[in-house]
Structures are given as structure tokens and as C-alpha cells.
BAROBA-314632 format. One record per residue (C-alpha): y, z, x; residue number from 1. Coordinates in steps of 0.02 Angstrom, whole numbers. Each point is the difference from the previous one (the first is absolute). Layout:
REM BAROBA-314632
yy = Y zz = Z xx = X num = NUM
...
REM end
This chain:
REM BAROBA-314632
yy = 8995 zz = -3266 xx = -7566 num = 1
yy = 40 zz = -141 xx = -122 num = 2
yy = -105 zz = -123 xx = 102 num = 3
yy = -141 zz = 127 xx = 14 num = 4
yy = 4 zz = 31 xx = -188 num = 5
yy = -10 zz = -187 xx = -31 num = 6
yy = -150 zz = -20 xx = 116 num = 7
yy = -87 zz = 150 xx = -77 num = 8
yy = 26 zz = -73 xx = -174 num = 9
yy = -75 zz = -164 xx = 58 num = 10
yy = -153 zz = 92 xx = 67 num = 11
yy = -17 zz = 89 xx = -168 num = 12
yy = 13 zz = -161 xx = -99 num = 13
yy = -128 zz = -82 xx = 116 num = 14
yy = -120 zz = 144 xx = -34 num = 15
yy = -7 zz = 78 xx = 173 num = 16
yy = 75 zz = 167 xx = -52 num = 17
yy = -2 zz = 102 xx = -160 num = 18
yy = 156 zz = 74 xx = -78 num = 19
yy = 16 zz = 163 xx = -97 num = 20
yy = 147 zz = 79 xx = -88 num = 21
yy = 54 zz = 143 xx = 113 num = 22
yy = 85 zz = 92 xx = -142 num = 23
yy = 103 zz = 145 xx = 65 num = 24
yy = -65 zz = -8 xx = 178 num = 25
yy = 109 zz = 99 xx = 121 num = 26
yy = -31 zz = -126 xx = 139 num = 27
yy = 36 zz = -166 xx = -85 num = 28
yy = 171 zz = -33 xx = -72 num = 29
yy = 79 zz = -136 xx = -106 num = 30
yy = 23 zz = -52 xx = -180 num = 31
yy = -184 zz = -50 xx = -13 num = 32
yy = -96 zz = 82 xx = 140 num = 33
yy = -175 zz = -66 xx = 36 num = 34
yy = -139 zz = 52 xx = 115 num = 35
yy = -90 zz = -144 xx = 87 num = 36
yy = -171 zz = 18 xx = 79 num = 37
yy = -143 zz = -104 xx = 66 num = 38
yy = -152 zz = 42 xx = -107 num = 39
yy = -153 zz = -83 xx = -74 num = 40
yy = 81 zz = -46 xx = -166 num = 41
yy = -103 zz = 130 xx = -91 num = 42
yy = 144 zz = 124 xx = -17 num = 43
yy = 122 zz = -132 xx = -62 num = 44
yy = -127 zz = -57 xx = -130 num = 45
yy = -30 zz = 178 xx = -58 num = 46
yy = 187 zz = 34 xx = -10 num = 47
yy = 22 zz = -149 xx = -117 num = 48
yy = -115 zz = 83 xx = -128 num = 49
yy = 118 zz = 148 xx = -16 num = 50
yy = -150 zz = 118 xx = 8 num = 51
yy = -54 zz = 130 xx = 124 num = 52
yy = -142 zz = -65 xx = 110 num = 53
yy = -128 zz = 117 xx = -79 num = 54
yy = 52 zz = -60 xx = -174 num = 55
yy = -25 zz = -186 xx = 36 num = 56
yy = -156 zz = -63 xx = -92 num = 57
yy = -144 zz = -63 xx = 106 num = 58
yy = 15 zz = -176 xx = -68 num = 59
yy = 186 zz = -2 xx = 44 num = 60
yy = -41 zz = 59 xx = 176 num = 61
yy = -119 zz = -146 xx = 21 num = 62
yy = 139 zz = -118 xx = -52 num = 63
yy = 125 zz = 84 xx = 117 num = 64
yy = -118 zz = -11 xx = 149 num = 65
yy = -43 zz = -182 xx = -39 num = 66
yy = 184 zz = -47 xx = -11 num = 67
yy = 39 zz = 99 xx = 159 num = 68
yy = -134 zz = -86 xx = 105 num = 69
yy = 112 zz = -151 xx = 47 num = 70
yy = 142 zz = 120 xx = 44 num = 71
yy = -112 zz = 101 xx = 116 num = 72
yy = -66 zz = -159 xx = 83 num = 73
yy = 177 zz = -70 xx = 23 num = 74
yy = 65 zz = 162 xx = 77 num = 75
yy = -149 zz = 16 xx = 117 num = 76
yy = 21 zz = -180 xx = 55 num = 77
yy = 186 zz = 26 xx = 32 num = 78
yy = -26 zz = 159 xx = 100 num = 79
yy = -141 zz = -79 xx = 100 num = 80
yy = 119 zz = -142 xx = 44 num = 81
yy = 123 zz = 132 xx = 62 num = 82
yy = -129 zz = 64 xx = 122 num = 83
yy = -61 zz = 158 xx = -87 num = 84
yy = -183 zz = 48 xx = 14 num = 85
yy = -103 zz = -12 xx = -160 num = 86
yy = -57 zz = 184 xx = 0 num = 87
yy = 182 zz = 55 xx = 15 num = 88
yy = 51 zz = -118 xx = -141 num = 89
yy = -136 zz = 66 xx = -116 num = 90
yy = 45 zz = 181 xx = 43 num = 91
yy = 184 zz = -29 xx = -37 num = 92
yy = -35 zz = -94 xx = -162 num = 93
yy = -114 zz = 139 xx = -62 num = 94
yy = 120 zz = 141 xx = 47 num = 95
yy = 155 zz = -88 xx = -68 num = 96
yy = -89 zz = -43 xx = -162 num = 97
yy = -52 zz = 181 xx = -27 num = 98
yy = 177 zz = 61 xx = 35 num = 99
yy = 74 zz = -130 xx = -118 num = 100
yy = -120 zz = 48 xx = -140 num = 101
yy = 61 zz = 180 xx = 12 num = 102
yy = 182 zz = -50 xx = 24 num = 103
yy = 21 zz = -104 xx = -156 num = 104
yy = -59 zz = 141 xx = -114 num = 105
yy = 104 zz = 131 xx = 92 num = 106
yy = -142 zz = 97 xx = 81 num = 107
yy = 24 zz = 78 xx = 173 num = 108
yy = -39 zz = -145 xx = 114 num = 109
yy = 88 zz = 21 xx = 166 num = 110
yy = 100 zz = -158 xx = -32 num = 111
yy = 166 zz = 88 xx = 27 num = 112
yy = -62 zz = 71 xx = 163 num = 113
yy = -63 zz = -171 xx = 58 num = 114
yy = 165 zz = -83 xx = -48 num = 115
yy = 100 zz = 130 xx = 98 num = 116
yy = -112 zz = -21 xx = 152 num = 117
yy = 4 zz = -190 xx = -9 num = 118
yy = 190 zz = -2 xx = -15 num = 119
yy = 15 zz = 109 xx = 155 num = 120
yy = -123 zz = -103 xx = 102 num = 121
yy = 78 zz = -167 xx = -48 num = 122
yy = 174 zz = 59 xx = 53 num = 123
yy = -56 zz = 81 xx = 163 num = 124
yy = -112 zz = -144 xx = 51 num = 125
yy = 135 zz = -127 xx = -42 num = 126
yy = 129 zz = 91 xx = 106 num = 127
yy = -123 zz = 20 xx = 144 num = 128
yy = -46 zz = -185 xx = -2 num = 129
yy = 182 zz = -52 xx = -10 num = 130
yy = 27 zz = 106 xx = 157 num = 131
yy = -136 zz = -99 xx = 88 num = 132
yy = -140 zz = 128 xx = -13 num = 133
yy = -179 zz = -33 xx = -54 num = 134
yy = -78 zz = 107 xx = -136 num = 135
yy = -183 zz = 20 xx = 46 num = 136
yy = -155 zz = 109 xx = -21 num = 137
yy = 37 zz = 15 xx = -187 num = 138
yy = -119 zz = 114 xx = -94 num = 139
yy = 41 zz = 14 xx = -187 num = 140
yy = -25 zz = 142 xx = -122 num = 141
yy = -185 zz = 38 xx = -18 num = 142
yy = -37 zz = -57 xx = 177 num = 143
yy = 133 zz = 95 xx = 100 num = 144
yy = -79 zz = 161 xx = 62 num = 145
yy = 59 zz = 120 xx = 135 num = 146
yy = -126 zz = 136 xx = -42 num = 147
yy = -79 zz = 83 xx = 151 num = 148
yy = -98 zz = 158 xx = 45 num = 149
yy = 110 zz = 146 xx = 49 num = 150
yy = -50 zz = 76 xx = 169 num = 151
yy = 63 zz = 170 xx = -58 num = 152
yy = -51 zz = 12 xx = -184 num = 153
yy = 17 zz = 189 xx = -8 num = 154
yy = 178 zz = -5 xx = 63 num = 155
yy = 46 zz = -138 xx = -123 num = 156
yy = -114 zz = 52 xx = -144 num = 157
yy = 140 zz = -32 xx = -125 num = 158
yy = 4 zz = -184 xx = 52 num = 159
yy = -185 zz = -44 xx = 13 num = 160
yy = -134 zz = -34 xx = -131 num = 161
yy = -171 zz = 82 xx = -5 num = 162
yy = -62 zz = -118 xx = 138 num = 163
yy = 142 zz = 50 xx = 117 num = 164
yy = 90 zz = -166 xx = -21 num = 165
yy = 187 zz = -24 xx = -27 num = 166
yy = 3 zz = -133 xx = -135 num = 167
yy = 148 zz = -120 xx = 12 num = 168
yy = -2 zz = -161 xx = -101 num = 169
yy = 170 zz = -88 xx = 8 num = 170
yy = 61 zz = -128 xx = -126 num = 171
yy = 4 zz = -125 xx = 144 num = 172
yy = -19 zz = -5 xx = 189 num = 173
yy = 85 zz = -132 xx = 107 num = 174
yy = 68 zz = -29 xx = 174 num = 175
yy = 173 zz = -64 xx = 51 num = 176
yy = 53 zz = -22 xx = 181 num = 177
yy = -146 zz = 104 xx = 62 num = 178
yy = 34 zz = 147 xx = -115 num = 179
yy = -118 zz = 48 xx = -141 num = 180
yy = 75 zz = 43 xx = -169 num = 181
yy = -80 zz = 89 xx = -148 num = 182
yy = 81 zz = -20 xx = -171 num = 183
yy = 6 zz = 135 xx = -132 num = 184
yy = 83 zz = -57 xx = -162 num = 185
yy = 61 zz = 148 xx = -102 num = 186
yy = 37 zz = -29 xx = -185 num = 187
yy = 35 zz = 185 xx = -28 num = 188
yy = -166 zz = 33 xx = -87 num = 189
yy = -64 zz = 101 xx = 150 num = 190
yy = 39 zz = 186 xx = -3 num = 191
yy = 102 zz = 77 xx = 140 num = 192
yy = -153 zz = 97 xx = 59 num = 193
yy = -107 zz = -158 xx = 6 num = 194
yy = 136 zz = -97 xx = 92 num = 195
yy = 20 zz = 142 xx = 125 num = 196
yy = -188 zz = 1 xx = 32 num = 197
yy = -1 zz = -189 xx = 22 num = 198
yy = 142 zz = 1 xx = 127 num = 199
yy = -76 zz = 149 xx = 92 num = 200
yy = -162 zz = -98 xx = 19 num = 201
yy = 96 zz = -145 xx = 74 num = 202
yy = 90 zz = 120 xx = 116 num = 203
yy = -165 zz = 70 xx = 64 num = 204
yy = -72 zz = -176 xx = 22 num = 205
yy = 150 zz = -49 xx = 106 num = 206
yy = -16 zz = 160 xx = 102 num = 207
yy = -182 zz = -45 xx = 31 num = 208
yy = 49 zz = -177 xx = 51 num = 209
yy = 118 zz = 70 xx = 131 num = 210
yy = -137 zz = 113 xx = 65 num = 211
yy = -122 zz = -146 xx = 19 num = 212
yy = 128 zz = -128 xx = 57 num = 213
yy = -24 zz = -110 xx = -153 num = 214
yy = 134 zz = -126 xx = -49 num = 215
yy = 153 zz = 66 xx = -90 num = 216
yy = 4 zz = 6 xx = -190 num = 217
yy = 151 zz = 5 xx = -115 num = 218
yy = -10 zz = 46 xx = -183 num = 219
yy = 114 zz = -91 xx = -123 num = 220
yy = 24 zz = 107 xx = -155 num = 221
yy = 81 zz = -112 xx = -130 num = 222
yy = 67 zz = 95 xx = -150 num = 223
yy = 51 zz = -63 xx = -171 num = 224
yy = 156 zz = 107 xx = -22 num = 225
yy = 123 zz = 93 xx = 111 num = 226
yy = -69 zz = 166 xx = -65 num = 227
yy = -175 zz = -48 xx = 57 num = 228
yy = 70 zz = -47 xx = 171 num = 229
yy = 93 zz = 167 xx = 13 num = 230
yy = -161 zz = 91 xx = -40 num = 231
yy = -90 zz = -93 xx = 140 num = 232
yy = 144 zz = 40 xx = 121 num = 233
yy = -7 zz = 184 xx = -47 num = 234
yy = -188 zz = 7 xx = 29 num = 235
yy = 16 zz = -84 xx = 169 num = 236
yy = 140 zz = 119 xx = 49 num = 237
yy = -115 zz = 148 xx = -33 num = 238
yy = -137 zz = -86 xx = 101 num = 239
yy = 122 zz = -25 xx = 142 num = 240
yy = 2 zz = -191 xx = -11 num = 241
yy = 150 zz = -117 xx = 1 num = 242
yy = 17 zz = -157 xx = -106 num = 243
yy = 7 zz = -159 xx = 107 num = 244
yy = -103 zz = 87 xx = 135 num = 245
yy = -183 zz = -1 xx = -49 num = 246
yy = 34 zz = 6 xx = -187 num = 247
yy = 117 zz = -124 xx = -83 num = 248
yy = 59 zz = 44 xx = -176 num = 249
yy = 75 zz = -143 xx = -99 num = 250
yy = 62 zz = -26 xx = -176 num = 251
yy = 70 zz = -155 xx = -83 num = 252
yy = 2 zz = -132 xx = 136 num = 253
yy = -132 zz = 54 xx = 127 num = 254
yy = 49 zz = -139 xx = 120 num = 255
yy = 161 zz = 93 xx = 33 num = 256
yy = -99 zz = 144 xx = 78 num = 257
yy = -117 zz = -108 xx = 102 num = 258
yy = 21 zz = 41 xx = 186 num = 259
yy = -21 zz = -182 xx = 50 num = 260
REM end
């Protein structure tokens, strides 16, 4: 971690990542916690004004965007050199910038949720690769989608939308050793009823996969606290599911629960 922190600091000083004071974040610890992100430079420039984005004068915005132009160009060039496609780079820069603008003023931004999901994925993928497995078919949040029409919408009317579709949009989809995994990062903001409905939809999707002979799916539910994990276990017990079977509930170090 010391070596990683040093490299991350070098990237920040070179202008490839932006850094924000994480304040009292529940997910980042230390004497001076910071949140690092790849963004266009717009959010970092706005944060330096000490003003909310909507309160920044138009002339100041022009200055911020002019000063951020070299940052955006440098980041795009660096990510292109790493092999990322330009549309994906621009999408990530835009989304991360919007999240960072909300984060630095304390508005609901989803940053905590993204940090929890990213921490889980980095640990699981690292352990899988160290075990000699390849992580493939990665579909990130916003692209991952397991939604499908329900053949029996009347029977499962509590799970479908008005079009008869069971909507399932994981935080990430990926494949390890021939098994598909869907990640659901739970910060605790979701109500018990909403979490129960989400897990029931996954349960029905996996039942449907068995009926059609589709490849197996496992759902990794990564929770922020032990109480959140206990809630997930209790819901799955009522649904008749076992952790480490088709659903994997983890908390803390998710790699410890990874079946591989």
C-alpha cells in the first residue's frame, strides 16, 4: 500500500488524476483521507474556487475550462496509450467529472457506492488473477444489464415492469473461470424491501437460466457493514437461498469469500 500510495501521488502531481478531500468518508481511512479520480480537470478547478458549481461566475467558468483543457488532453492521451477506446474515455471523463462536482460540495453523488464497488472488484480480480484465472467479459455499471422479458408476467407480476420485463442492472458483470458474476455493492442506503425485491429478481433470472440451459450466474452482494451483510443473509434465508451457492454475501475483504 505504501508503494501504491507513492505511485498515486506521482500521478496526481503529474496531472493525470484529481484529488479531493474525502472528509469523513466511511470508506477511506487515515489521518488525511483523499479521494482520487480520473476526470477532465473541470471539477478540480471548480473545487479550488470554494464555491458550489452553480455559484461560480460565468467568467470564472471560462477560466476553469481553459486551464483544464491541457489536463483533459493529457489524460486522454495517457488512457489512449493504455489501450482504451476514445468513446469509453470520454464517457468516463464526463461521468467522473459530474460525480466529482457533486462530491466536493457534499451533494448525493454515488461516489461512496462507486468506491465500495471498486474496492470489491479490485480485491476479487486481484485474487482471481493471482490464482491464475482470467477476468473477462467485463461490463461496468451503466452497461451491465441482465434485464429480460418474463415468460410468465402474471405469475411474477411483483417482479416485472409495465412491459413485462424483469429489470436487473448490476454494478458490474464479469466472468472468471467460465462462471459469470454480477456485483451488487450495498452501502446500506437501500431499504430492506428494495433489497429483497432486487435479490428476488436475481433469483427468478437464475431460475429462468436453468430452465433455458443458459450459463450459470453467481451474484456477489458486497456489504459495507456486518449488519448489512446479516440483512442480506436473512433475506436469502427467507428466499431459500444459501450464501456461497448462487449468492455470495461478503463484507470487509470480499476476496476472502471468493469461491476461486
